[in-house]
Structure formats: structure tokens, C-alpha cells
N, C-alpha and C positions, 0 to 999 in steps of 0.2 A: 515410278521408280524414284527412290530417294537419292539425292546427290550427297556427296560428302559434307557439303555445307549444311544441308537440311538435317542430316544425321547428327551433326555436331551441335547444331543450335535448336533442333526440333524436339528436344527432350521435354517430356511432360514434367510439370512440377508435382512431386508426390505430396499427397495430403499429409499434414502434420497430425500425429497421433496425440491424444490427450486433450485436455481443456486448454483453451487459449488463455494467456496471461490476463488477469483482470484487476491487477493491483494499480496503484496510482502510477500514472505515466506508462502503463503497459508492462509493469514489472510483474514477475512471478511472486505471488503471495507466499508461496512455500519458501522463498528466499528471504522473507522479512525476518528480522530478529524476533524471538519469542519473549513474551513477558508473562509472568504468572502473578496474579493479584488475588487478594481475598476481598470479596464484596459482601455487603449485607444481602440476605436472601431476597429481600424486596427489590433491591437494585438489579440483581441477577435476573429475577423474574421479569422485571421491566425490560431489560435488554433482550431477553428471549422473546417476549411478546412483541417488542418493536421489530425485531428481526423477522419474526414470523409474519407480522402484519404487513411490513413493507417489502419483504424479500431482500432486505439489505443485510449483508453479513455483519456479525457483531464487531469484527475488527474495523469495518468501515464506519459503523455507528460511533465507536469510540474515537476514531480518527477525526470524524466530523465534530464530535463534542469537544475534543481538545482544541481544534481549530476555532470553534465558536468561542470557547473560553478565552483563548489568547486574544482573539479579535476584540473582545469587550474590555480587555485590560487597558489601563491608562497607558498612554504612549511611553512614558518614562519606564514603566515596568516591562513593556514589550522590548524596548531597547536593551534593558538589562538582561532580559531573557535571551535575546539574540547574542549578546556578548558571552553569556554563560555557555550557550550551545556551541558557539565557535571555539571557545577555549577548551571545552571538553572534546570536541572533534579533533582539535589540534593535539591534545594530550594522547588521544587514541591513535594518532597517526593519520588523521584525515578520514577515518571511517565514521559513518553516521550511525 
């Protein structure tokens, strides 16, 4: 027989429906801002092949490529980039 305490705290956690968030820091990818770009066919074919070969989504490949590009920049340019990003975020009201 269940007591009132067991009944109140003995709830089962229901399984969450849908796919788990897989974005950076556990965010929902569907909530990321969208960007539309035009690429040369060869670049798009390379992205598609990389994604298929590695199982990595194209958005993540581009995210990693941008991070690698920024990492190789000289320190002075990275500091300038940080300032521009912060200024733009401030102009948009803190949204990223």
C-alpha cells in the first residue's frame, strides 16, 4: 500500500519526446539563428562529403571552421573581433 508521502514523491519521470538537444552547451539547434549563404558548388559538395563521411552536421562543421579561423588570427585581430562582437551585441540589446 502506498502512503501519502510515497504517492506524492513516487512519481515516475515521464520520458521526453523528440530528440535531445545536441547544440553547443546542450542548446536546441532549432533555436539557433538561421543564416543563408551562397557557396561555390565545390565548397558545398565538400561540406556535404565531410558531413556524410564524419556524421557531423554541416552547421557544426561551419562552427568549427570559424572557430579554427579565429584561433589562427593574430592576437590584435582577435581583440578587435571581440570588441566588434560586443558592440554589436550591445546594439541589439544583448542578444547574440
